[in-house]
C-alpha positions, 0 to 999 in steps of 0.5 A, spaced: 163 012 350 164 019 351 171 019 348 168 015 342 163 020 341 168 026 341 172 023 336 166 021 331 165 029 332 172 031 331 174 027 325 169 030 320 171 037 322 179 035 321 177 032 314 173 039 312 179 043 315 184 039 310 179 040 304 178 047 305 186 048 306 187 045 300 188 049 293 181 048 289 184 047 283 181 048 276 181 042 271 185 041 267 191 043 270 196 048 266 201 044 262 208 048 261 213 045 257 221 046 258 226 045 252 233 046 254 240 042 253 240 037 259 246 033 257 253 033 254 258 039 255 253 044 256 248 041 260 249 045 266 245 051 263 239 046 262 240 043 269 240 051 272 234 052 268 230 046 271 232 048 278 229 055 276 223 052 273 221 048 279 222 053 284 217 058 280 212 052 279 212 050 287 212 058 289 206 059 284 202 053 286 203 054 293 200 061 292 194 058 288 197 057 281 196 060 274 188 063 274 186 058 278 190 052 275 195 048 278 202 048 274 205 042 271 212 042 268 214 037 263 222 037 261 225 035 254 232 035 252 234 039 246 241 036 246 243 043 243 241 040 236 235 043 232 232 036 229 232 034 236 229 040 239 224 041 234 222 033 236 222 035 243 217 041 242 212 037 238 212 032 243 210 037 248 205 040 244 202 034 240 203 029 245 203 032 252 198 038 250 202 043 253 199 050 254 205 054 253 213 053 251 219 056 255 226 055 253 232 054 248 239 055 249 243 055 242 242 061 237 243 056 232 237 051 235 233 057 236 233 060 229 232 054 226 226 052 230 222 058 231 219 058 224 216 052 226 212 054 232 206 058 229 205 051 226 204 048 233 199 054 235 203 055 242 206 061 245 214 060 246 218 064 251 226 064 249 230 065 255 237 064 253 238 064 245 241 071 243 240 071 236 237 077 234 233 073 228 228 070 233 225 077 234 228 079 227 228 076 221 224 070 223 220 073 228 212 071 228 206 072 233 208 066 237 215 067 239 217 072 245 224 073 248 225 076 256 232 075 256 237 080 253 239 079 246 245 079 242 245 086 240 243 089 247 249 085 250 254 087 245 252 094 244 254 094 252 261 091 250 262 096 245 261 101 250 266 098 255 271 097 249 270 105 247 273 107 254 279 103 253 286 104 250 285 098 246 286 100 238 286 093 234 281 088 236 280 081 234 275 075 237 274 068 238 267 065 238 263 059 236 263 058 229 255 059 228 251 065 228 252 067 235 259 067 234 259 071 227 254 075 229 257 077 236 263 080 232 259 083 226 255 087 231 261 089 236 265 092 230 258 095 227 257 099 234 265 100 236 266 103 229 261 109 230 263 110 238 271 110 236 272 111 229 280 110 229 279 103 232 281 097 228 278 090 227 282 084 224 279 081 218 275 075 218 280 070 216 285 073 221 280 072 227 278 065 231 271 061 230 273 054 233 267 049 231 262 048 237 265 041 239 272 044 240 276 042 246 283 044 244 283 051 244 291 052 244 291 053 236 286 059 237 289 062 243 296 062 239 293 065 233 290 071 238 297 072 241 300 072 235 295 077 232 298 083 235 291 085 237 291 089 244 283 088 244 279 081 244 272 080 244 270 073 247 263 070 245 265 063 247 260 060 252 259 054 257 264 048 256 267 052 250 269 058 255 271 054 261 276 050 257 278 056 253 279 060 260 283 054 263 288 054 257 288 061 256 291 062 263 296 057 262 298 060 256 299 067 258 293 070 254 291 074 261 298 077 262 295 084 262 297 086 255 290 085 252 283 088 254 279 082 254 271 082 254 267 076 255 260 077 253 258 071 257 263 070 262 259 072 268 255 066 267 254 062 274 255 056 270 262 058 268 264 062 274 262 055 278 266 051 274 272 055 274 273 057 281 279 061 282 282 059 276 277 065 273 282 071 272 281 077 276 280 084 273 276 081 266 270 085 264 265 080 263 257 080 261 251 076 263 244 076 262 242 076 269 247 077 275 244 075 282 248 081 286 246 087 281 239 088 283 238 090 290 230 090 290 226 086 294 224 081 289 231 079 287 233 078 294 227 074 295 229 070 289 236 069 291 235 067 298 229 062 296 234 059 290 240 059 295 236 056 301 233 050 296 239 049 292 245 051 296 248 055 290 247 062 287 242 063 281 245 063 274 242 067 268 239 061 265 235 059 272 233 066 272 230 065 265 226 059 266 224 062 273 222 069 270 219 066 264 214 062 268 212 068 272 211 072 265 206 067 263 203 067 269 202 075 269 200 074 262 194 069 263 192 073 269 191 079 264 188 075 259 183 072 264 185 065 263 190 060 259 187 061 252 193 061 248 191 066 243 189 071 248 195 070 252 199 072 246 195 078 246 197 079 253 204 078 252 205 084 247 206 090 251 206 086 258 210 090 263 212 085 269 217 085 275 222 080 275 228 079 279 233 082 274 228 088 274 222 091 271 222 088 263 217 090 258 216 086 252 216 090 246 209 089 241 213 090 235 218 084 235 216 081 242 223 083 245 224 084 252 227 091 254 231 089 260 237 092 263 244 089 261 249 087 267 257 087 266 262 087 271 270 086 273 271 079 275 274 079 283 275 075 288 271 075 295 271 072 301 264 071 302 263 067 295 266 061 293 266 064 286 268 070 282 263 076 283 263 082 279 266 088 282 265 093 280 258 092 276 256 096 271 248 097 269 247 099 262 239 101 261 235 098 256 234 104 252 241 105 251 243 098 248 236 096 245 236 097 237 229 100 235 223 096 232 225 099 225 232 096 226 230 089 228 228 086 222 221 083 224 215 083 220 210 079 223 
């Protein structure tokens, strides 16, 4: 009987302790929608982003959520197509009733859908698409970007190019805004830094269609052009196919200076392994070994412990965007969409990539840019960057007046 009495006394105490230990979530939860390329040849980018997002969701919820609200994540596939992306965004806003949007991989997709975001009255943080237009000519109150944009990354490429012996430059990039704008900005910046540099005309450079898998004709065009410098703005599956084929054809024979604006994407390095040539200058929007801060070390360790791989810049983008939203909501005192937008403008937040500030004039983040040379390392299954060169945000970011944003 005594045992029964003790059990009857202990059980309520256990229940009470469990209730007290559980997070006291407000109702409703805060809903965040993510839109990335989740299928097709570029799906690795979306899968990495989802992993980064899920890690951030679990960490934030374990720490009490966002302004006392439990985070609930919703994922949609853009397939890299503007019409699909806009339907995905509308579904998240009008059916799922999300409070915030994160994502977008393709510059072509972003430029097309961004003008529609104000109709949804829901803020969006872009974490991948790099076209300057989304924080420039089509900027608006509801759209922000925390990742490095095209002018920032290409300015760093031009600064590297200016220090090489290459005199005549050509390019290969995707045949849409990202590829063409990469070449235009590179020519613009390098011409100022190195007035004697030469650039092949547009009809002599290579802009293969997005769906290209056979790059041999384009590689031949580069090798026969006489150029001793090559800017490569291909990315994802296109870049992987290009590197494999270019290696076989001898493009990386040391006779040309090759710069790959997104060659340090972990998705690309993981797919290529030791097939990625050493000694190439490659860029990225986040490099997991570039920042020795405790914030970055904790992120890399948590990501590796959970997934058994190193985080890519797209994983970091989704992860960092959710923490940026958390900081803005806390600054705003809640999750009201309009108040969060006001809080995002001018917000400074420490992310694994380092401290960023979202410029209020055009909503572009001021973030340092990482480039480096590909190198093998016994401790890593992928090529790493050694040395790493960090370009300060102030040295590579166009002024607000030059962004073209007229919010």
